[in-house]
mmCIF file as Biopython writes it, N, C-alpha, C and O atoms, coordinates in Angstrom:
data_model
#
loop_
_atom_site.group_PDB
_atom_site.id
_atom_site.type_symbol
_atom_site.label_atom_id
_atom_site.label_alt_id
_atom_site.label_comp_id
_atom_site.label_asym_id
_atom_site.label_entity_id
_atom_site.label_seq_id
_atom_site.pdbx_PDB_ins_code
_atom_site.Cartn_x
_atom_site.Cartn_y
_atom_site.Cartn_z
_atom_site.occupancy
_atom_site.B_iso_or_equiv
_atom_site.auth_seq_id
_atom_site.auth_asym_id
_atom_site.pdbx_PDB_model_num
ATOM 1   N N  . UNK A ? 1  ? -26.282 5.059   29.084  1.0 0.0 1  A 1 
ATOM 2   C CA . UNK A ? 1  ? -25.666 5.684   28.022  1.0 0.0 1  A 1 
ATOM 3   C C  . UNK A ? 1  ? -24.796 7.051   29.177  1.0 0.0 1  A 1 
ATOM 4   O O  . UNK A ? 1  ? -23.785 6.893   29.862  1.0 0.0 1  A 1 
ATOM 5   N N  . UNK A ? 2  ? -25.228 7.692   29.099  1.0 0.0 2  A 1 
ATOM 6   C CA . UNK A ? 2  ? -25.271 9.119   29.521  1.0 0.0 2  A 1 
ATOM 7   C C  . UNK A ? 2  ? -25.022 8.792   30.144  1.0 0.0 2  A 1 
ATOM 8   O O  . UNK A ? 2  ? -24.087 8.266   29.539  1.0 0.0 2  A 1 
ATOM 9   N N  . UNK A ? 3  ? -24.778 8.210   31.863  1.0 0.0 3  A 1 
ATOM 10  C CA . UNK A ? 3  ? -24.242 8.006   32.865  1.0 0.0 3  A 1 
ATOM 11  C C  . UNK A ? 3  ? -23.791 7.042   32.933  1.0 0.0 3  A 1 
ATOM 12  O O  . UNK A ? 3  ? -23.646 6.430   33.991  1.0 0.0 3  A 1 
ATOM 13  N N  . UNK A ? 4  ? -23.405 6.597   31.679  1.0 0.0 4  A 1 
ATOM 14  C CA . UNK A ? 4  ? -22.313 5.057   32.014  1.0 0.0 4  A 1 
ATOM 15  C C  . UNK A ? 4  ? -20.828 6.772   32.279  1.0 0.0 4  A 1 
ATOM 16  O O  . UNK A ? 4  ? -20.523 7.858   31.785  1.0 0.0 4  A 1 
ATOM 17  N N  . UNK A ? 5  ? -20.484 5.905   33.286  1.0 0.0 5  A 1 
ATOM 18  C CA . UNK A ? 5  ? -19.217 7.157   33.793  1.0 0.0 5  A 1 
ATOM 19  C C  . UNK A ? 5  ? -17.820 5.987   32.966  1.0 0.0 5  A 1 
ATOM 20  O O  . UNK A ? 5  ? -16.961 6.802   32.628  1.0 0.0 5  A 1 
ATOM 21  N N  . UNK A ? 6  ? -17.399 4.807   32.625  1.0 0.0 6  A 1 
ATOM 22  C CA . UNK A ? 6  ? -17.387 4.367   32.062  1.0 0.0 6  A 1 
ATOM 23  C C  . UNK A ? 6  ? -17.025 4.672   30.353  1.0 0.0 6  A 1 
ATOM 24  O O  . UNK A ? 6  ? -16.092 4.197   29.705  1.0 0.0 6  A 1 
ATOM 25  N N  . UNK A ? 7  ? -17.867 5.420   29.991  1.0 0.0 7  A 1 
ATOM 26  C CA . UNK A ? 7  ? -17.739 5.653   28.811  1.0 0.0 7  A 1 
ATOM 27  C C  . UNK A ? 7  ? -17.866 7.495   28.942  1.0 0.0 7  A 1 
ATOM 28  O O  . UNK A ? 7  ? -17.307 8.450   28.403  1.0 0.0 7  A 1 
ATOM 29  N N  . UNK A ? 8  ? -18.417 7.396   29.477  1.0 0.0 8  A 1 
ATOM 30  C CA . UNK A ? 8  ? -17.164 8.850   29.573  1.0 0.0 8  A 1 
ATOM 31  C C  . UNK A ? 8  ? -16.235 9.384   30.012  1.0 0.0 8  A 1 
ATOM 32  O O  . UNK A ? 8  ? -16.086 10.604  29.956  1.0 0.0 8  A 1 
ATOM 33  N N  . UNK A ? 9  ? -15.258 8.434   30.641  1.0 0.0 9  A 1 
ATOM 34  C CA . UNK A ? 9  ? -14.160 8.303   30.380  1.0 0.0 9  A 1 
ATOM 35  C C  . UNK A ? 9  ? -12.474 8.506   29.768  1.0 0.0 9  A 1 
ATOM 36  O O  . UNK A ? 9  ? -11.338 8.958   29.912  1.0 0.0 9  A 1 
ATOM 37  N N  . UNK A ? 10 ? -13.984 7.335   28.574  1.0 0.0 10 A 1 
ATOM 38  C CA . UNK A ? 10 ? -13.016 6.568   27.804  1.0 0.0 10 A 1 
ATOM 39  C C  . UNK A ? 10 ? -12.851 8.290   26.652  1.0 0.0 10 A 1 
ATOM 40  O O  . UNK A ? 10 ? -13.706 9.148   26.438  1.0 0.0 10 A 1 
ATOM 41  N N  . UNK A ? 11 ? -11.555 8.204   26.209  1.0 0.0 11 A 1 
ATOM 42  C CA . UNK A ? 11 ? -11.239 10.024  25.230  1.0 0.0 11 A 1 
ATOM 43  C C  . UNK A ? 11 ? -11.326 9.982   23.978  1.0 0.0 11 A 1 
ATOM 44  O O  . UNK A ? 11 ? -10.361 9.417   23.463  1.0 0.0 11 A 1 
ATOM 45  N N  . UNK A ? 12 ? -11.959 10.287  23.397  1.0 0.0 12 A 1 
ATOM 46  C CA . UNK A ? 12 ? -11.991 10.788  21.953  1.0 0.0 12 A 1 
ATOM 47  C C  . UNK A ? 12 ? -11.065 11.014  20.813  1.0 0.0 12 A 1 
ATOM 48  O O  . UNK A ? 12 ? -10.243 11.880  21.112  1.0 0.0 12 A 1 
ATOM 49  N N  . UNK A ? 13 ? -10.948 10.671  19.933  1.0 0.0 13 A 1 
ATOM 50  C CA . UNK A ? 13 ? -9.840  11.172  19.503  1.0 0.0 13 A 1 
ATOM 51  C C  . UNK A ? 13 ? -11.034 10.716  17.582  1.0 0.0 13 A 1 
ATOM 52  O O  . UNK A ? 13 ? -11.819 9.818   17.279  1.0 0.0 13 A 1 
ATOM 53  N N  . UNK A ? 14 ? -10.396 12.127  16.743  1.0 0.0 14 A 1 
ATOM 54  C CA . UNK A ? 14 ? -10.773 12.118  15.362  1.0 0.0 14 A 1 
ATOM 55  C C  . UNK A ? 14 ? -9.675  11.920  14.573  1.0 0.0 14 A 1 
ATOM 56  O O  . UNK A ? 14 ? -8.891  12.759  14.131  1.0 0.0 14 A 1 
ATOM 57  N N  . UNK A ? 15 ? -9.694  10.359  14.393  1.0 0.0 15 A 1 
ATOM 58  C CA . UNK A ? 15 ? -8.237  10.650  12.913  1.0 0.0 15 A 1 
ATOM 59  C C  . UNK A ? 15 ? -8.702  10.595  12.051  1.0 0.0 15 A 1 
ATOM 60  O O  . UNK A ? 15 ? -9.895  10.383  11.833  1.0 0.0 15 A 1 
ATOM 61  N N  . UNK A ? 16 ? -7.587  10.835  11.118  1.0 0.0 16 A 1 
ATOM 62  C CA . UNK A ? 16 ? -8.113  11.498  9.649   1.0 0.0 16 A 1 
ATOM 63  C C  . UNK A ? 16 ? -6.585  11.169  8.971   1.0 0.0 16 A 1 
ATOM 64  O O  . UNK A ? 16 ? -5.711  11.930  8.557   1.0 0.0 16 A 1 
ATOM 65  N N  . UNK A ? 17 ? -6.632  10.317  9.016   1.0 0.0 17 A 1 
ATOM 66  C CA . UNK A ? 17 ? -5.737  9.355   7.921   1.0 0.0 17 A 1 
ATOM 67  C C  . UNK A ? 17 ? -5.099  10.521  7.064   1.0 0.0 17 A 1 
ATOM 68  O O  . UNK A ? 17 ? -3.872  10.611  7.120   1.0 0.0 17 A 1 
ATOM 69  N N  . UNK A ? 18 ? -5.524  11.077  6.579   1.0 0.0 18 A 1 
ATOM 70  C CA . UNK A ? 18 ? -5.420  11.805  5.375   1.0 0.0 18 A 1 
ATOM 71  C C  . UNK A ? 18 ? -4.614  12.967  5.191   1.0 0.0 18 A 1 
ATOM 72  O O  . UNK A ? 18 ? -3.888  13.413  4.302   1.0 0.0 18 A 1 
ATOM 73  N N  . UNK A ? 19 ? -4.906  13.235  6.083   1.0 0.0 19 A 1 
ATOM 74  C CA . UNK A ? 19 ? -3.944  14.655  7.186   1.0 0.0 19 A 1 
ATOM 75  C C  . UNK A ? 19 ? -2.688  14.383  6.892   1.0 0.0 19 A 1 
ATOM 76  O O  . UNK A ? 19 ? -1.930  14.924  6.087   1.0 0.0 19 A 1 
ATOM 77  N N  . UNK A ? 20 ? -2.509  13.365  7.720   1.0 0.0 20 A 1 
ATOM 78  C CA . UNK A ? 20 ? -0.744  13.068  8.002   1.0 0.0 20 A 1 
ATOM 79  C C  . UNK A ? 20 ? -0.214  13.561  6.428   1.0 0.0 20 A 1 
ATOM 80  O O  . UNK A ? 20 ? -0.737  13.275  5.350   1.0 0.0 20 A 1 
ATOM 81  N N  . UNK A ? 21 ? 0.852   14.293  6.654   1.0 0.0 21 A 1 
ATOM 82  C CA . UNK A ? 21 ? 1.961   14.031  5.437   1.0 0.0 21 A 1 
ATOM 83  C C  . UNK A ? 21 ? 2.649   13.378  4.749   1.0 0.0 21 A 1 
ATOM 84  O O  . UNK A ? 21 ? 3.828   13.216  5.062   1.0 0.0 21 A 1 
ATOM 85  N N  . UNK A ? 22 ? 2.072   12.762  3.507   1.0 0.0 22 A 1 
ATOM 86  C CA . UNK A ? 22 ? 3.869   12.242  3.145   1.0 0.0 22 A 1 
ATOM 87  C C  . UNK A ? 22 ? 4.575   11.719  3.022   1.0 0.0 22 A 1 
ATOM 88  O O  . UNK A ? 22 ? 5.525   12.352  2.562   1.0 0.0 22 A 1 
ATOM 89  N N  . UNK A ? 23 ? 4.800   10.494  3.215   1.0 0.0 23 A 1 
ATOM 90  C CA . UNK A ? 23 ? 6.655   9.784   3.486   1.0 0.0 23 A 1 
ATOM 91  C C  . UNK A ? 23 ? 6.906   10.227  2.194   1.0 0.0 23 A 1 
ATOM 92  O O  . UNK A ? 23 ? 6.021   10.085  1.350   1.0 0.0 23 A 1 
ATOM 93  N N  . UNK A ? 24 ? 8.313   10.909  1.805   1.0 0.0 24 A 1 
ATOM 94  C CA . UNK A ? 24 ? 8.730   11.698  0.498   1.0 0.0 24 A 1 
ATOM 95  C C  . UNK A ? 24 ? 9.045   9.911   -0.054  1.0 0.0 24 A 1 
ATOM 96  O O  . UNK A ? 24 ? 8.622   9.084   0.754   1.0 0.0 24 A 1 
ATOM 97  N N  . UNK A ? 25 ? 9.682   9.370   -1.233  1.0 0.0 25 A 1 
ATOM 98  C CA . UNK A ? 25 ? 10.451  8.298   -1.692  1.0 0.0 25 A 1 
ATOM 99  C C  . UNK A ? 25 ? 11.343  9.087   -1.908  1.0 0.0 25 A 1 
ATOM 100 O O  . UNK A ? 25 ? 11.167  10.269  -2.204  1.0 0.0 25 A 1 
ATOM 101 N N  . UNK A ? 26 ? 12.564  8.449   -1.767  1.0 0.0 26 A 1 
ATOM 102 C CA . UNK A ? 26 ? 13.923  8.779   -2.257  1.0 0.0 26 A 1 
ATOM 103 C C  . UNK A ? 26 ? 14.107  7.863   -3.720  1.0 0.0 26 A 1 
ATOM 104 O O  . UNK A ? 26 ? 13.649  6.760   -4.021  1.0 0.0 26 A 1 
ATOM 105 N N  . UNK A ? 27 ? 14.932  8.764   -4.442  1.0 0.0 27 A 1 
ATOM 106 C CA . UNK A ? 27 ? 14.875  8.690   -5.901  1.0 0.0 27 A 1 
ATOM 107 C C  . UNK A ? 27 ? 15.766  6.828   -6.041  1.0 0.0 27 A 1 
ATOM 108 O O  . UNK A ? 27 ? 16.032  6.184   -7.056  1.0 0.0 27 A 1 
ATOM 109 N N  . UNK A ? 28 ? 15.959  6.542   -4.812  1.0 0.0 28 A 1 
ATOM 110 C CA . UNK A ? 28 ? 16.856  5.207   -4.457  1.0 0.0 28 A 1 
ATOM 111 C C  . UNK A ? 28 ? 15.135  4.040   -4.520  1.0 0.0 28 A 1 
ATOM 112 O O  . UNK A ? 28 ? 14.838  3.093   -5.248  1.0 0.0 28 A 1 
ATOM 113 N N  . UNK A ? 29 ? 14.559  4.573   -3.653  1.0 0.0 29 A 1 
ATOM 114 C CA . UNK A ? 29 ? 13.336  3.963   -3.482  1.0 0.0 29 A 1 
ATOM 115 C C  . UNK A ? 29 ? 12.848  3.751   -5.023  1.0 0.0 29 A 1 
ATOM 116 O O  . UNK A ? 29 ? 12.899  2.862   -5.872  1.0 0.0 29 A 1 
ATOM 117 N N  . UNK A ? 30 ? 12.484  4.714   -4.930  1.0 0.0 30 A 1 
ATOM 118 C CA . UNK A ? 30 ? 10.948  5.073   -6.422  1.0 0.0 30 A 1 
ATOM 119 C C  . UNK A ? 30 ? 11.785  3.737   -7.684  1.0 0.0 30 A 1 
ATOM 120 O O  . UNK A ? 30 ? 11.163  2.945   -8.393  1.0 0.0 30 A 1 
ATOM 121 N N  . UNK A ? 31 ? 13.847  3.953   -7.557  1.0 0.0 31 A 1 
ATOM 122 C CA . UNK A ? 31 ? 14.166  3.648   -9.005  1.0 0.0 31 A 1 
ATOM 123 C C  . UNK A ? 31 ? 14.300  1.470   -8.566  1.0 0.0 31 A 1 
ATOM 124 O O  . UNK A ? 31 ? 13.973  0.536   -9.297  1.0 0.0 31 A 1 
ATOM 125 N N  . UNK A ? 32 ? 14.845  1.439   -7.264  1.0 0.0 32 A 1 
ATOM 126 C CA . UNK A ? 32 ? 14.278  0.137   -6.939  1.0 0.0 32 A 1 
ATOM 127 C C  . UNK A ? 32 ? 12.699  -0.643  -6.776  1.0 0.0 32 A 1 
ATOM 128 O O  . UNK A ? 32 ? 12.476  -1.829  -6.533  1.0 0.0 32 A 1 
ATOM 129 N N  . UNK A ? 33 ? 11.887  0.289   -6.965  1.0 0.0 33 A 1 
ATOM 130 C CA . UNK A ? 33 ? 10.328  0.338   -6.943  1.0 0.0 33 A 1 
ATOM 131 C C  . UNK A ? 33 ? 9.997   -0.269  -8.184  1.0 0.0 33 A 1 
ATOM 132 O O  . UNK A ? 33 ? 9.464   -1.353  -8.422  1.0 0.0 33 A 1 
ATOM 133 N N  . UNK A ? 34 ? 10.723  1.308   -9.490  1.0 0.0 34 A 1 
ATOM 134 C CA . UNK A ? 34 ? 10.627  0.255   -10.611 1.0 0.0 34 A 1 
ATOM 135 C C  . UNK A ? 34 ? 11.392  -0.610  -11.046 1.0 0.0 34 A 1 
ATOM 136 O O  . UNK A ? 34 ? 11.537  -0.873  -12.239 1.0 0.0 34 A 1 
ATOM 137 N N  . UNK A ? 35 ? 11.995  -1.173  -10.060 1.0 0.0 35 A 1 
ATOM 138 C CA . UNK A ? 35 ? 13.182  -2.342  -11.429 1.0 0.0 35 A 1 
ATOM 139 C C  . UNK A ? 35 ? 11.944  -3.579  -10.329 1.0 0.0 35 A 1 
ATOM 140 O O  . UNK A ? 35 ? 11.811  -4.801  -10.264 1.0 0.0 35 A 1 
ATOM 141 N N  . UNK A ? 36 ? 11.418  -2.635  -9.790  1.0 0.0 36 A 1 
ATOM 142 C CA . UNK A ? 36 ? 11.199  -4.121  -8.792  1.0 0.0 36 A 1 
ATOM 143 C C  . UNK A ? 36 ? 9.416   -5.008  -9.776  1.0 0.0 36 A 1 
ATOM 144 O O  . UNK A ? 36 ? 9.051   -6.144  -10.082 1.0 0.0 36 A 1 
ATOM 145 N N  . UNK A ? 37 ? 9.036   -4.022  -9.857  1.0 0.0 37 A 1 
ATOM 146 C CA . UNK A ? 37 ? 7.987   -3.721  -10.994 1.0 0.0 37 A 1 
ATOM 147 C C  . UNK A ? 37 ? 8.215   -4.786  -12.503 1.0 0.0 37 A 1 
ATOM 148 O O  . UNK A ? 37 ? 7.476   -5.730  -12.784 1.0 0.0 37 A 1 
ATOM 149 N N  . UNK A ? 38 ? 9.049   -4.469  -13.067 1.0 0.0 38 A 1 
ATOM 150 C CA . UNK A ? 38 ? 9.430   -4.446  -14.012 1.0 0.0 38 A 1 
ATOM 151 C C  . UNK A ? 38 ? 9.353   -5.841  -13.985 1.0 0.0 38 A 1 
ATOM 152 O O  . UNK A ? 38 ? 8.661   -6.497  -14.763 1.0 0.0 38 A 1 
ATOM 153 N N  . UNK A ? 39 ? 10.120  -6.343  -13.019 1.0 0.0 39 A 1 
ATOM 154 C CA . UNK A ? 39 ? 10.587  -7.838  -13.152 1.0 0.0 39 A 1 
ATOM 155 C C  . UNK A ? 39 ? 9.181   -8.624  -13.152 1.0 0.0 39 A 1 
ATOM 156 O O  . UNK A ? 39 ? 9.070   -9.541  -13.965 1.0 0.0 39 A 1 
ATOM 157 N N  . UNK A ? 40 ? 8.303   -8.388  -12.460 1.0 0.0 40 A 1 
ATOM 158 C CA . UNK A ? 40 ? 7.596   -8.872  -12.313 1.0 0.0 40 A 1 
ATOM 159 C C  . UNK A ? 40 ? 6.418   -8.748  -13.261 1.0 0.0 40 A 1 
ATOM 160 O O  . UNK A ? 40 ? 5.420   -9.440  -13.057 1.0 0.0 40 A 1 
ATOM 161 N N  . UNK A ? 41 ? 6.474   -7.885  -14.312 1.0 0.0 41 A 1 
ATOM 162 C CA . UNK A ? 41 ? 5.937   -7.491  -15.531 1.0 0.0 41 A 1 
ATOM 163 C C  . UNK A ? 41 ? 6.826   -9.206  -16.666 1.0 0.0 41 A 1 
ATOM 164 O O  . UNK A ? 41 ? 6.288   -10.059 -17.371 1.0 0.0 41 A 1 
ATOM 165 N N  . UNK A ? 42 ? 8.078   -9.001  -16.336 1.0 0.0 42 A 1 
ATOM 166 C CA . UNK A ? 42 ? 8.671   -9.414  -17.349 1.0 0.0 42 A 1 
ATOM 167 C C  . UNK A ? 42 ? 8.329   -11.186 -17.286 1.0 0.0 42 A 1 
ATOM 168 O O  . UNK A ? 42 ? 8.299   -11.899 -18.289 1.0 0.0 42 A 1 
ATOM 169 N N  . UNK A ? 43 ? 8.109   -11.627 -15.973 1.0 0.0 43 A 1 
ATOM 170 C CA . UNK A ? 43 ? 7.870   -13.023 -15.991 1.0 0.0 43 A 1 
ATOM 171 C C  . UNK A ? 43 ? 6.201   -13.063 -16.392 1.0 0.0 43 A 1 
ATOM 172 O O  . UNK A ? 43 ? 5.784   -13.918 -17.173 1.0 0.0 43 A 1 
ATOM 173 N N  . UNK A ? 44 ? 5.210   -11.949 -15.715 1.0 0.0 44 A 1 
ATOM 174 C CA . UNK A ? 44 ? 4.303   -12.497 -16.813 1.0 0.0 44 A 1 
ATOM 175 C C  . UNK A ? 44 ? 4.019   -11.812 -18.454 1.0 0.0 44 A 1 
ATOM 176 O O  . UNK A ? 44 ? 2.986   -11.665 -19.108 1.0 0.0 44 A 1 
ATOM 177 N N  . UNK A ? 45 ? 5.242   -11.541 -18.688 1.0 0.0 45 A 1 
ATOM 178 C CA . UNK A ? 45 ? 5.256   -11.864 -20.295 1.0 0.0 45 A 1 
ATOM 179 C C  . UNK A ? 45 ? 5.715   -12.272 -20.885 1.0 0.0 45 A 1 
ATOM 180 O O  . UNK A ? 45 ? 5.703   -12.200 -22.114 1.0 0.0 45 A 1 
ATOM 181 N N  . UNK A ? 46 ? 6.814   -13.383 -19.572 1.0 0.0 46 A 1 
ATOM 182 C CA . UNK A ? 46 ? 7.197   -14.244 -20.054 1.0 0.0 46 A 1 
ATOM 183 C C  . UNK A ? 46 ? 6.348   -15.771 -20.128 1.0 0.0 46 A 1 
ATOM 184 O O  . UNK A ? 46 ? 6.509   -16.787 -20.805 1.0 0.0 46 A 1 
ATOM 185 N N  . UNK A ? 47 ? 5.559   -15.441 -19.272 1.0 0.0 47 A 1 
ATOM 186 C CA . UNK A ? 47 ? 4.087   -17.004 -18.528 1.0 0.0 47 A 1 
ATOM 187 C C  . UNK A ? 47 ? 3.210   -16.462 -20.361 1.0 0.0 47 A 1 
ATOM 188 O O  . UNK A ? 47 ? 3.268   -17.213 -21.334 1.0 0.0 47 A 1 
ATOM 189 N N  . UNK A ? 48 ? 2.864   -15.784 -20.377 1.0 0.0 48 A 1 
ATOM 190 C CA . UNK A ? 48 ? 1.954   -15.447 -21.824 1.0 0.0 48 A 1 
ATOM 191 C C  . UNK A ? 48 ? 2.391   -16.081 -22.549 1.0 0.0 48 A 1 
ATOM 192 O O  . UNK A ? 48 ? 1.650   -16.920 -23.062 1.0 0.0 48 A 1 
ATOM 193 N N  . UNK A ? 49 ? 3.653   -16.023 -22.925 1.0 0.0 49 A 1 
ATOM 194 C CA . UNK A ? 49 ? 4.629   -16.325 -23.753 1.0 0.0 49 A 1 
ATOM 195 C C  . UNK A ? 49 ? 4.338   -17.403 -24.317 1.0 0.0 49 A 1 
ATOM 196 O O  . UNK A ? 49 ? 3.781   -17.785 -25.346 1.0 0.0 49 A 1 
ATOM 197 N N  . UNK A ? 50 ? 5.168   -18.098 -22.824 1.0 0.0 50 A 1 
ATOM 198 C CA . UNK A ? 50 ? 4.784   -19.439 -22.706 1.0 0.0 50 A 1 
ATOM 199 C C  . UNK A ? 50 ? 4.166   -20.381 -23.199 1.0 0.0 50 A 1 
ATOM 200 O O  . UNK A ? 50 ? 4.483   -21.355 -23.882 1.0 0.0 50 A 1 
ATOM 201 N N  . UNK A ? 51 ? 2.136   -19.522 -22.279 1.0 0.0 51 A 1 
ATOM 202 C CA . UNK A ? 51 ? 1.065   -20.158 -22.834 1.0 0.0 51 A 1 
ATOM 203 C C  . UNK A ? 51 ? 0.862   -20.577 -24.049 1.0 0.0 51 A 1 
ATOM 204 O O  . UNK A ? 51 ? 0.488   -21.710 -24.349 1.0 0.0 51 A 1 
ATOM 205 N N  . UNK A ? 52 ? 1.298   -18.932 -25.423 1.0 0.0 52 A 1 
ATOM 206 C CA . UNK A ? 52 ? 0.865   -18.743 -25.900 1.0 0.0 52 A 1 
ATOM 207 C C  . UNK A ? 52 ? 1.731   -19.834 -26.820 1.0 0.0 52 A 1 
ATOM 208 O O  . UNK A ? 52 ? 0.854   -20.305 -27.544 1.0 0.0 52 A 1 
ATOM 209 N N  . UNK A ? 53 ? 2.522   -20.244 -27.045 1.0 0.0 53 A 1 
ATOM 210 C CA . UNK A ? 53 ? 3.807   -20.647 -27.472 1.0 0.0 53 A 1 
ATOM 211 C C  . UNK A ? 53 ? 3.104   -22.295 -27.333 1.0 0.0 53 A 1 
ATOM 212 O O  . UNK A ? 53 ? 3.317   -23.151 -28.192 1.0 0.0 53 A 1 
ATOM 213 N N  . UNK A ? 54 ? 2.311   -22.524 -26.192 1.0 0.0 54 A 1 
ATOM 214 C CA . UNK A ? 54 ? 2.113   -24.431 -25.627 1.0 0.0 54 A 1 
ATOM 215 C C  . UNK A ? 54 ? 0.426   -25.124 -26.442 1.0 0.0 54 A 1 
ATOM 216 O O  . UNK A ? 54 ? -0.021  -26.266 -26.334 1.0 0.0 54 A 1 
ATOM 217 N N  . UNK A ? 55 ? -0.360  -23.568 -27.456 1.0 0.0 55 A 1 
ATOM 218 C CA . UNK A ? 55 ? -1.309  -23.971 -27.425 1.0 0.0 55 A 1 
ATOM 219 C C  . UNK A ? 55 ? -1.452  -23.322 -29.172 1.0 0.0 55 A 1 
ATOM 220 O O  . UNK A ? 55 ? -2.490  -23.491 -29.811 1.0 0.0 55 A 1 
#
């Protein structure tokens, strides 16, 4: 392996994904995500309520 020309030719990179700066979210994006989460939660509550009423 030490003598392999192909292996020596490979580039070596250490990737550190946590070193990348976080992309800041705009207030519009955060509000949109919160609305989506609330919609999903409301659907879950409705499904649980229907299941409770049917039993």
